[in-house]
N, C-alpha and C positions, 0 to 999 in steps of 0.2 A: 682673858686667852688671848693668847696672840694669833693671826691671824697672817694667810701666807700664800704664796702664790701656786695656783694651779692649773691644772687642765681639764678642760673637760671635751667627754667625748659622746658623739649623738650616734646612737644605732637608731636606727627609723624603720626597722621590721618588727610589725604586729602581728600575730594569727587573727587578731580579728579586732576591729576598732570600736572602740566604748563610746556608746550617745554623744559625752560631754565632753572628748579629747577636741582641742583645737592644735594641737603640737601635729610638724610634721612628720607621716608616717607612710606607710604602704603594708600591704599584706600580700605582696610578694616575697617568697624568701629567695627564687630565683639569682637577684643579682649580691647573696650574699657574701662569696669570699671573694669577689671583686671588688666590693665596697671595703672589706677589711684589709683587702691589698693597696686600695687607696689611702686609707686612715691612716694607715703605717707610712704609706709613701708620703704625704701632707706631712705627719708631725715630723718625719727628717728634713725637708723643706725646709719647716717652720722652726725647728729646732734653737734659733737665737731669738725667737716674739721675744720669751722672758728672759731678764739677764737675772735675774737671782735665783736660788735653789727651787725646787718645784718642791713642794710638798703634799699635796691632797693631786687627787686622781676620781673623779669621777664620770661614769660610764651612764649615761642616761639615753629614753628612749622617749618614744617606741618603747622597745623591750626587748632588754638587752640578754635576756636571757633565752631570746630568741637564735640566738650566736652558738654552734658548737662550743664545747670549752678547750679546745684546742683553737680557735677562732680567738676566744678571748685572752688565749697564754699569746696569740700571737702579737693582738695589740698591745698588753700590759708589757710584752718582751720589750716591743721599740719604745715606749714609754720610760722605761725604768723606773727605780725605786720611790716610792714616797712615803708619805707616813700614817697618810690616812687615803685608803683606794676603797672607796664604793662602786658599787653596783646594783642597779637595780632592777627587779626578776618579778613575777608573777608565782605567785605559792603554787600552783599546779604545774611548774616549772620545775621545781625543789623536789625532784628524785632524790634517795641518798646518794648512787651514784655520782650523780649533778653536784651537790653538796659535800660531798667528797673531794671531786675535782677542784671545784673553787678553792678549797682550804689549802689545795694545793697550790695553787699561785699566790699572788701578794693581794689578792684580794682580803679586808682585814673589817668592810663593815657593809652592809646588805640590808637596803633601802625596798618594804615590800609595800604594794598599793590592796591595801585590805576592803578598804573605803566602808565596807559595811560587813555584819556580819547576820544581814537578811538575805538570806536565798532569793526570797520574791525581788528587793532590789537591787540584787546583783545579777538578776538575769534582764531586770527593768534598765541597768544601766550597761548592758550587754557586755559584762566582764565574763570572762571563761572557767571564773575559778568559781567553788563553794566555799561556803565560812567554814567547814570543817576541814579545810585545805591550808587555812591560813596557821590556823595553831598545829597541826602535822609539818608544815613547813619548819614553822619557828624550832620546834625541836628538833627537826634534821640537821637545821645550820645549826644549833646548840652541840648535838653530837659530833659534826663534823669539826668544830673546833671556833665556827667563828660566833665571837662574843660582843657585838655591837650592833646592834639591827634596830632598826627605823620604822615604823608602820604608819601606813597615810589612812585617814579616815574624813569620810565626808559627811557632812550634816546640812538640812535643810533641805530634802525629799519632798516632792508634792505629797499634800498628806501625813508627813509623819510626825509622830508625835512625840511630846518630851518622853513616855514613859519606853517608846522606841528607840530614842537616844542616848536613855537612861541604860538597855540592855548592853548599846554598842558601847557603852564608855567600860560599864565590866566589864564584855567581851576582853578588849584590848588590855584591861590594866593585869585582867588571868595571866596576860602573855608576857608579863612581868619584860615586857622591850627596855631597851635605853634607851630609844628616843621615838617621839611622835609628832608628826604633822597633822593637823585637819585643816579642812578648808569647807568653806559654805561652797552647795552646788552652783556651780555658774551656767548660764546660758551663752555660751559664747556664740556670737554670728559665724553661721555658714556651719555647722553642727548637728544633725540630728536631731538633739536635745532641742536647738533654736527653734530650727522648724517644728517640731512639737510644740512646742509653745505657739507659734504665731497660729498653727490649727487650731489652740485651744483644745489641744489633750492632754497637757497639763497647765500647771501655774505653779505659780510662785511661792514662797512659805512665808504668810506675815511675818514684815521685820521686827516685829515685836518678842516672836516665840523663838524667830532663828537666833534673835540677840540674847533671848535668856539660854539656850541651847548654848551659845557661846561662853557665856559667862559661869555656867554648871559644868563645862567639860573643865575651864580655868579652874575653878574652884577643887574639884576633885581630884585633877591630876597636880595640883600642887600640893592639898593633903596627902595624896600617895608619896611625893618625896621627888616632885618633878619640877624642874626651874622652867617657868613661860620665857622663855628668854628673845625670842622675837614673836611676833602678831601669830602665828601660825605654828611655831614649834614649842613644844616640849624636850625635855631632858632629862635624862639625871645628871648629878653632879658630875661635871668630867664627860659628856658624852654629847656635848653640842657637837652639831653639822659644823668640821674644820671651812671643811669645801663652801658652803654656804655662808659661813660668815664674813669669807674673805671678798664676795659678791655685795655684799651688806656694808663693807669698809672700806669699796672703793681698789681693793687691789687688785695689781693685773692677773689676767689670767687669759689661757688658750683655747680657743674652741678648736676642736676638730671634725669634720665628718658635715654633710649634709646638715643645710639651716643653722651650724652652729654659731656663736657670736665670741669674738675677741675682743680684750678692752685691754691696752698698755700702759693705763696712765692719762692718758691723752688723746686717745684714740679711737674707737669701736671700728671692726670689721666683721663680716659677717658671709657666711657660704652661702652659695646658692640652694635654695628650697626645692632641690630638682635632684631625684637620685642619678639619674644618666648624667645630665651635664656637670654635675658633682664627681663623678670618678671619670669624665671622659677629659674635660678640664685638669685634671691630676694624673693623668696618664699622660698627655701630652707636655703635662710644664707649663699650663695655665691656667693656673686655679681661676674659677669662678667667682669673682667677691665683690661688693659695695664696700664702700671706706664711706667715716663720717667721722670732721676734726671735731670733737667737742668745743663748744664756745665756752667761755666763763660761766655764764646762764646757766648752760647745758649742763656745765658740771654741776655749779649750786644744786639746781633744779634735781639732778639724780645723788646728789648725798642729801636732800630732804627726802628723796622717794624711797632711799634703801635706809638709811642711819637709824630714821623716825620710826622703823620697823622695829627696833630691836630696842632691849630692855632698858639697853644707857641710855639711847638715842642720838644725840647732836653733840660731838663736841664741837660749842660754838665758841672756841680757842681756837679752834683752824682754820676757822673760815676767815679769807680775808675782809680788810677794815667795815666796807664799802656793803658785802652781804649781811657779815654779822649783826652792824646795825638793822639792815631792812627786814632780818631774820627775826632779829628778838620785836622789832615792831610788829610783823605782822603777827607774831605771836600774843601779844599783848592781850584781845576780847579771850583765846582760848586759856591762857592764865588765869586770868579774871574769872572766867566760867569754870575753872574745873578741869578743862582735858586735856592740859599741859602742864609740866612743871619745870621749875627752873634751879636749879641747888646753884648757881653761880656759873660755872662752866658747861655744867650738861643741859639739855633741852631734850625733854622725853614726854610720850603720852603719860598717860594716868588710866586706872582702869578704866574708867567710864569712857577717855579718849578711844581705845583701844577700836573699838567697834567702829568708831566714824572716823577711822584714820583718814581711811581717803579723801575726806572733806577737810579734815585738819590742813595733813601734806598738800592739797590743791593751795589754800589759802595761803604757807607758807611759802610757796613756787616764785618764781619771776616768772612774770610772761613777753617775751623779744617783742621789741617795738617792731 
């Protein structure tokens, strides 16, 4: 599948904050219109950032469905057309009217966070939707003509059993969506969930049970016809996320909005993670940004960290000679113990390597002196 340049738009508004989330967002909606105006102005200011045609647009957050349809239309109007246009949304925002208006825009892909189909766990996560609202939202989107839907799942909850996880898998398979992302619950520092862990109110899942859950999901989805094309992502044939695939292949992208990151192939740039400073900077024509020029080691490490996540793996033929040799030397013990495989050009994780991918990636990276 070809990778393609894209635009990411960060919408930092949420009706409420989930206990596990460490993305930049706020619960006040007072600045929505000024923020939308600023995003559109930033798009105009940075229109030459990507030299090739933009083929994917991803509106994430936060909760983009907290914007009004006319505000989403304003953003998409400023960005132009693209082959894949994704918007993240909460299922409880998907009213029949909202779904119809969304389909009337250029949006052709929707990503929804189901997380779990257990209402008690949804309340624990401080999600504002109910389990019943997820299939309802999928049905409304289908009726509106949106034929590419992705759903997020989580596993590894405190005290979660394998039977409970199997019920969540059954529920998501019943939706017959085109794409699924699944993540183990993470205890990110600074989140309410992390503080609960520190206070001893919750405990992390046993690693072996979490491993069994991961491979149970993999086996169930592959048996149902999904392709496991990235560590945490599954798709029906032809429905991989084109936008995210570009990230994993180091393709340039433009990030718009507070805290959004951009990459031009050699340099990274990111906007300030403060909605007021972001808006004021754009309004005054002086964006508040930071920059980083990637060193050869940085670039190699990012290739390892992103490409190795995919089912294809790293195309070692594209690595400069010294990095090619270093990569294969570091890979030797993992080739020997079955965590990596190499077909002569592509170096990839095996089934067993997927669950310990962080450890393998770290070993392949080069530490700058």
